[in-house]
C-alpha positions as CSV (number, residue, x, y, z in Angstrom):
1,X,99.0,62.7,120.8
2,X,100.6,59.3,119.5
3,X,101.1,57.6,115.7
4,X,97.5,56.0,116.2
5,X,95.5,59.2,116.6
6,X,96.9,61.0,113.3
7,X,95.8,58.2,111.4
8,X,92.0,58.1,110.5
9,X,89.4,56.2,108.7
10,X,89.0,56.6,104.8
11,X,86.7,55.6,102.1
12,X,86.7,52.1,101.4
13,X,88.1,52.2,97.9
14,X,87.0,49.1,96.9
15,X,83.2,49.4,98.0
16,X,80.9,48.9,94.2
17,X,79.0,51.8,93.4
18,X,77.3,50.6,90.4
19,X,73.4,49.8,90.1
20,X,73.5,51.3,93.8
21,X,70.2,52.5,94.9
22,X,70.4,56.5,95.5
23,X,70.2,57.1,99.4
24,X,67.4,59.7,100.4
25,X,69.4,63.0,100.5
26,X,67.9,64.3,103.7
27,X,69.7,62.5,106.3
28,X,73.3,61.4,106.6
29,X,74.8,58.4,105.6
30,X,75.3,55.1,108.1
31,X,79.1,55.7,107.3
32,X,78.7,59.6,108.0
33,X,76.9,58.9,111.3
34,X,79.5,56.2,112.4
35,X,82.6,58.4,111.9
36,X,81.0,61.6,113.9
37,X,79.8,59.0,116.9
38,X,83.7,57.1,117.2
39,X,85.8,59.7,116.0
40,X,88.6,60.6,118.7
41,X,90.9,63.3,118.3
42,X,91.8,64.9,115.2
43,X,88.6,63.0,113.4
44,X,90.3,59.8,114.6
45,X,89.5,56.1,116.0
46,X,89.4,56.1,120.0
47,X,92.3,53.9,120.9
48,X,91.6,50.3,120.8
49,X,92.0,48.6,124.5
50,X,90.8,51.7,125.7
51,X,87.1,51.4,125.4
52,X,84.9,48.1,125.8
53,X,82.2,47.3,123.7
54,X,79.1,46.4,125.4
55,X,76.1,46.6,122.7
56,X,75.2,50.0,121.9
57,X,77.4,51.3,124.9
58,X,81.0,52.3,125.4
59,X,82.5,51.6,128.8
60,X,85.8,52.9,129.5
61,X,88.0,49.8,130.4
62,X,91.3,51.8,131.3
63,X,92.5,51.8,134.9
64,X,91.4,55.0,137.2
65,X,94.6,57.3,137.7
66,X,95.0,59.7,140.8
67,X,93.0,63.0,140.2
68,X,96.0,65.1,140.2
69,X,98.2,63.5,137.9
70,X,95.2,63.6,135.6
71,X,95.0,67.4,136.5
72,X,98.8,67.8,136.0
73,X,98.3,66.0,132.6
74,X,95.1,68.2,131.5
75,X,96.9,71.3,132.6
76,X,100.6,70.6,130.8
77,X,98.5,69.2,127.7
78,X,96.5,73.0,127.8
79,X,99.9,74.7,128.1
80,X,101.8,73.2,125.4
81,X,98.6,74.1,123.3
82,X,98.0,77.3,123.8
83,X,102.2,77.8,123.5
84,X,101.9,75.8,119.7
85,X,98.8,77.6,118.6
86,X,100.6,81.3,119.2
87,X,104.0,79.9,117.9
88,X,102.2,78.3,114.6
89,X,100.5,81.8,114.3
90,X,103.4,84.1,114.6
91,X,105.1,82.7,111.5
92,X,105.8,80.0,108.7
93,X,105.0,76.8,110.5
94,X,107.5,74.7,109.0
95,X,109.5,76.4,111.4
96,X,108.1,75.7,114.7
97,X,110.1,72.3,116.5
98,X,109.3,70.3,119.6
99,X,111.8,72.2,121.2
100,X,110.2,75.6,120.7
101,X,106.7,74.3,121.7
102,X,108.9,72.8,124.8
103,X,110.1,76.0,125.9
104,X,107.2,78.6,125.1
105,X,104.9,76.0,127.2
106,X,107.2,75.6,130.1
107,X,107.4,72.2,130.2
108,X,110.2,69.6,129.8
109,X,110.5,67.5,126.2
110,X,109.4,64.5,127.8
111,X,106.3,65.6,129.1
112,X,105.6,67.0,125.5
113,X,106.7,63.6,123.9
114,X,104.6,61.8,126.3
115,X,101.5,63.7,124.3
116,X,102.8,64.6,120.7
117,X,105.4,62.9,118.9
118,X,106.3,65.8,116.6
119,X,104.9,69.0,115.4
120,X,102.5,68.0,112.8
121,X,100.2,66.2,115.7
122,X,100.1,69.8,117.9
123,X,98.7,71.5,114.8
124,X,96.4,68.3,114.2
125,X,95.3,68.8,117.8
126,X,94.5,72.3,117.4
127,X,92.8,72.0,114.4
128,X,90.4,69.6,115.3
129,X,87.9,71.3,117.6
130,X,87.4,73.6,114.2
131,X,87.1,70.3,112.4
132,X,84.8,68.3,114.3
133,X,82.5,71.7,114.3
134,X,82.0,71.5,110.6
135,X,81.7,67.4,110.8
136,X,78.3,67.7,112.8
137,X,77.3,70.4,110.6
138,X,77.7,68.3,107.8
139,X,76.0,65.2,109.2
140,X,73.2,67.0,111.4
141,X,73.2,70.8,110.6
142,X,70.8,72.3,108.1
143,X,70.7,72.4,104.5
144,X,72.6,72.7,102.3
145,X,75.8,72.5,104.0
146,X,73.7,69.6,106.2
147,X,71.0,66.8,104.8
148,X,68.2,67.9,102.7
149,X,69.6,70.0,99.8
150,X,71.0,68.6,96.1
151,X,74.1,67.6,96.1
152,X,75.5,69.8,94.1
153,X,74.5,72.8,96.4
154,X,75.7,70.6,99.4
155,X,79.3,70.3,97.2
156,X,79.1,74.1,96.7
157,X,78.8,74.8,100.6
158,X,81.2,72.5,101.8
159,X,83.7,74.3,99.8
160,X,82.8,77.6,101.0
161,X,82.6,76.2,104.7
162,X,86.0,74.7,104.1
163,X,87.6,78.0,102.7
164,X,86.4,79.8,105.6
165,X,88.1,77.4,107.7
166,X,91.5,77.6,106.1
167,X,91.1,81.0,105.9
168,X,91.2,81.2,109.6
169,X,93.4,78.7,110.9
170,X,95.8,78.5,107.7
171,X,98.6,78.2,109.8
172,X,97.6,74.9,111.5
173,X,96.3,73.3,108.6
174,X,99.6,74.0,106.9
175,X,101.3,72.7,110.3
176,X,99.1,70.0,110.2
177,X,98.2,68.8,106.7
178,X,100.7,69.8,104.2
179,X,102.3,67.0,101.6
180,X,101.6,63.0,101.3
181,X,100.9,63.2,105.2
182,X,97.8,65.6,104.9
183,X,96.1,62.4,103.5
184,X,96.6,60.5,106.1
185,X,94.6,62.8,108.8
186,X,91.4,61.4,110.1
187,X,90.1,64.7,108.9
188,X,90.4,64.0,105.6
189,X,89.2,60.5,105.8
190,X,85.9,62.2,107.1
191,X,86.2,64.9,104.0
192,X,86.2,61.9,101.9
193,X,83.6,59.8,103.1
194,X,81.1,63.1,103.0
195,X,82.1,63.9,99.5
196,X,82.0,60.3,97.8
197,X,79.0,60.2,99.5
198,X,77.8,63.0,97.1
199,X,79.0,61.6,94.3
200,X,77.4,58.5,95.0
201,X,73.8,59.7,95.9
202,X,74.1,62.2,92.6
203,X,75.2,59.3,90.3
204,X,78.8,59.8,89.7
205,X,80.4,56.9,87.3
206,X,83.3,56.3,89.1
207,X,83.1,58.4,92.6
208,X,86.3,56.6,94.1
209,X,88.7,57.6,91.8
210,X,86.5,61.1,91.5
211,X,86.6,62.1,95.3
212,X,90.4,62.9,95.6
213,X,90.3,65.3,92.7
214,X,87.2,67.1,94.2
215,X,88.9,67.1,97.5
216,X,92.4,68.6,95.8
217,X,91.1,72.4,95.5
218,X,91.3,72.1,99.4
219,X,94.6,71.7,100.1
220,X,96.1,74.1,102.9
221,X,99.2,74.8,100.2
222,X,97.3,75.5,97.3
223,X,95.2,77.8,99.7
224,X,98.1,79.5,100.5
225,X,99.3,80.1,97.1
226,X,95.9,81.3,95.7
227,X,95.5,84.1,98.9
228,X,99.2,85.0,99.3
229,X,101.0,84.9,96.3
230,X,98.2,85.3,93.5
231,X,96.6,87.7,95.7
232,X,92.7,86.3,95.1
233,X,90.1,86.8,97.8
234,X,88.3,84.2,99.3
235,X,85.1,85.3,97.7
236,X,86.8,84.7,94.4
237,X,88.7,80.8,95.1
238,X,84.7,80.1,96.8
239,X,82.6,81.3,94.0
240,X,84.9,79.6,91.2
241,X,84.8,76.1,93.1
242,X,81.0,76.4,93.8
243,X,80.0,76.8,90.3
244,X,82.6,73.8,89.9
245,X,80.5,72.2,92.0
246,X,77.2,72.1,90.7
247,X,78.7,72.2,86.9
248,X,80.3,68.8,88.1
249,X,77.5,67.1,89.7
250,X,74.8,68.7,87.6
251,X,76.5,67.1,84.4
252,X,77.0,63.7,86.4
253,X,73.8,62.9,87.2
254,X,72.3,59.3,85.5
255,X,69.3,59.1,83.5
C-alpha cells in the first residue's frame, strides 16, 4: 500500500460554523455521504489517475493487465494479509517487521514492498474492512448509531461501537494508529467528520477545536492502558463515555 493509501481526508478546520443552520438529524450530511462514496482502502481517496470522472460516473482509466498477473497479485496480497494478521495477534504489534511478514507469507521482500511500504500500512489494510462496516452504519444505519437520533445519543452509540471495534481488533489498531500517525489515517478523517457533524448539529460553540478532544478517548494506546493495565471492563469504559457524550452535547446546546 502506497503512502497515499494511508492518507485520508480530514474535516476542514477553517470552515465557519457560527450561525450555521442546523442540519436535520435524520439523514447523513453531504460530507459523510461523500466520504463513504469515494473512500478507497483504509478510508482514503482513490488514487488520482486511476479513475476518470464522467459526470456522476467513475470510469476506470487504468490499462488492462493480464488476468494471470492480476490473479497472482491478489493471491500474494491475500497471503500477506493473512500472515500479517497472525503476527499482529500473536504478540506486541511493535515487533512486527516487514521481514517477518514476508517470511510468514512466503513472499519475497520486493513483492511485499510493491504493495505496502511498512508494517503500519499492512495493519491499516487489515483494519480497513472492520472500520468500513462501522462507517456505513454511521451514515446509513438505524439510529442511534445512524441518522435519526439526538446528537448526544448518536455520539454515545459511536463511542460504544468504537470500543467494541477496539476490543476485537486492538492489535491491528495499535499497529496501524499509534502516535502521530493516527491523525493521518483516512479512518481518523472519517471519524473527525462524523463527530464534527454531530457537534455542529447540536450547536457546539467551537466544533473545530472540540472535535479532536471528543475523539481522544478512543486512542488505541489509551484503550490498551485502561483495559490491560488498569483492568477496566469495556462495559465500564463505555458507560463512562456514554455519560460524557450525553452531558457534553446537552450542555452545549444553543438556546
